[in-house]
DRENDREN-134503 format. One record per residue (C-alpha): residue in three letters; x, y, z; residue number from 0. Coordinates in Angstrom, 3 decimals. Example, Ala and Ser with C-alpha at 12.3 -4.5 7.8 and 13.67 -1.06 7.14 Angstrom:
<recs>
<rec res="ALA" east="12.300" north="-4.500" up="7.800" n="0"/>
<rec res="SER" east="13.670" north="-1.060" up="7.140" n="1"/>
</recs>
This chain:
<recs>
<rec res="MET" east="183.382" north="176.352" up="171.069" n="0"/>
<rec res="PRO" east="183.688" north="176.804" up="167.193" n="1"/>
<rec res="GLN" east="180.816" north="175.784" up="165.313" n="2"/>
<rec res="HIS" east="183.317" north="174.480" up="162.649" n="3"/>
<rec res="PHE" east="185.522" north="172.204" up="165.191" n="4"/>
<rec res="THR" east="188.329" north="170.331" up="163.385" n="5"/>
<rec res="VAL" east="190.342" north="167.094" up="164.104" n="6"/>
<rec res="ALA" east="193.109" north="169.771" up="164.935" n="7"/>
<rec res="HIS" east="190.947" north="171.490" up="167.699" n="8"/>
<rec res="LEU" east="189.801" north="168.017" up="169.354" n="9"/>
<rec res="ILE" east="193.520" north="166.761" up="169.072" n="10"/>
<rec res="ALA" east="194.720" north="170.119" up="170.881" n="11"/>
<rec res="GLN" east="191.769" north="169.784" up="173.619" n="12"/>
<rec res="LEU" east="192.916" north="166.142" up="174.370" n="13"/>
<rec res="GLN" east="196.594" north="165.778" up="174.084" n="14"/>
<rec res="ASN" east="197.419" north="166.768" up="177.517" n="15"/>
<rec res="LEU" east="195.087" north="164.435" up="179.149" n="16"/>
<rec res="ASP" east="195.717" north="161.494" up="180.876" n="17"/>
<rec res="PRO" east="195.627" north="158.991" up="178.055" n="18"/>
<rec res="ASN" east="193.772" north="156.324" up="180.242" n="19"/>
<rec res="LEU" east="190.759" north="158.516" up="180.550" n="20"/>
<rec res="GLN" east="187.129" north="157.284" up="179.472" n="21"/>
<rec res="VAL" east="185.532" north="159.468" up="177.341" n="22"/>
<rec res="ARG" east="182.039" north="160.156" up="177.097" n="23"/>
<rec res="LEU" east="179.849" north="162.322" up="174.944" n="24"/>
<rec res="ALA" east="177.729" north="164.656" up="176.706" n="25"/>
<rec res="VAL" east="174.349" north="165.065" up="174.760" n="26"/>
<rec res="ASN" east="171.452" north="167.454" up="174.484" n="27"/>
<rec res="PRO" east="171.073" north="170.221" up="177.245" n="28"/>
<rec res="ASP" east="167.503" north="169.618" up="177.668" n="29"/>
<rec res="PHE" east="167.661" north="165.959" up="178.509" n="30"/>
<rec res="SER" east="171.312" north="165.565" up="179.517" n="31"/>
<rec res="PHE" east="172.674" north="162.384" up="179.300" n="32"/>
<rec res="ALA" east="175.816" north="160.636" up="178.921" n="33"/>
<rec res="HIS" east="176.691" north="158.487" up="175.741" n="34"/>
<rec res="TYR" east="179.621" north="156.288" up="174.787" n="35"/>
<rec res="VAL" east="181.588" north="157.314" up="171.974" n="36"/>
<rec res="GLY" east="181.821" north="154.504" up="169.223" n="37"/>
<rec res="ALA" east="185.196" north="152.911" up="168.017" n="38"/>
<rec res="ASP" east="184.749" north="153.873" up="164.050" n="39"/>
<rec res="VAL" east="185.349" north="157.292" up="162.733" n="40"/>
<rec res="ILE" east="183.858" north="157.797" up="159.203" n="41"/>
<rec res="VAL" east="185.396" north="160.416" up="156.723" n="42"/>
<rec res="HIS" east="182.634" north="161.723" up="154.415" n="43"/>
<rec res="ASN" east="182.659" north="164.848" up="152.034" n="44"/>
<rec res="GLY" east="185.649" north="166.004" up="154.262" n="45"/>
<rec res="THR" east="183.871" north="165.895" up="157.713" n="46"/>
<rec res="ALA" east="184.765" north="163.304" up="160.092" n="47"/>
<rec res="TYR" east="182.078" north="161.421" up="161.884" n="48"/>
<rec res="ILE" east="182.317" north="159.752" up="165.116" n="49"/>
<rec res="GLY" east="179.451" north="157.387" up="166.268" n="50"/>
<rec res="GLU" east="177.692" north="157.215" up="169.572" n="51"/>
<rec res="ASP" east="177.656" north="153.624" up="170.940" n="52"/>
<rec res="GLY" east="174.837" north="153.956" up="173.672" n="53"/>
<rec res="GLN" east="173.534" north="155.734" up="176.372" n="54"/>
<rec res="GLU" east="175.431" north="155.515" up="179.723" n="55"/>
<rec res="GLY" east="173.196" north="157.425" up="182.238" n="56"/>
<rec res="TYR" east="172.548" north="161.115" up="183.266" n="57"/>
<rec res="LEU" east="175.234" north="163.637" up="183.087" n="58"/>
<rec res="PRO" east="176.519" north="164.175" up="186.365" n="59"/>
<rec res="ALA" east="175.267" north="167.567" up="187.642" n="60"/>
<rec res="ALA" east="178.723" north="169.097" up="187.829" n="61"/>
<rec res="VAL" east="179.512" north="168.475" up="184.243" n="62"/>
<rec res="ARG" east="176.598" north="170.098" up="183.308" n="63"/>
<rec res="ASP" east="176.976" north="172.829" up="185.478" n="64"/>
<rec res="GLU" east="180.554" north="173.410" up="183.692" n="65"/>
<rec res="LEU" east="178.849" north="173.209" up="180.200" n="66"/>
<rec res="ALA" east="176.535" north="175.889" up="181.564" n="67"/>
<rec res="TRP" east="173.685" north="173.706" up="180.409" n="68"/>
<rec res="PRO" east="170.252" north="174.433" up="182.420" n="69"/>
</recs>
């Protein structure tokens, strides 16, 4: 994954998925949890920020493995 991920990259990754799928953030490979994605997107100094809206629980092991996290 490029370090300078853009809105175009994100759209390309999501455009062919079922639009009814829920979205979670996989956070922190050392203490892997799934987090809810916040509804607000803030643009500041050329960067779009998507807020996190709380922790759902542990990230499923299969997802952690696919991300190649320990």
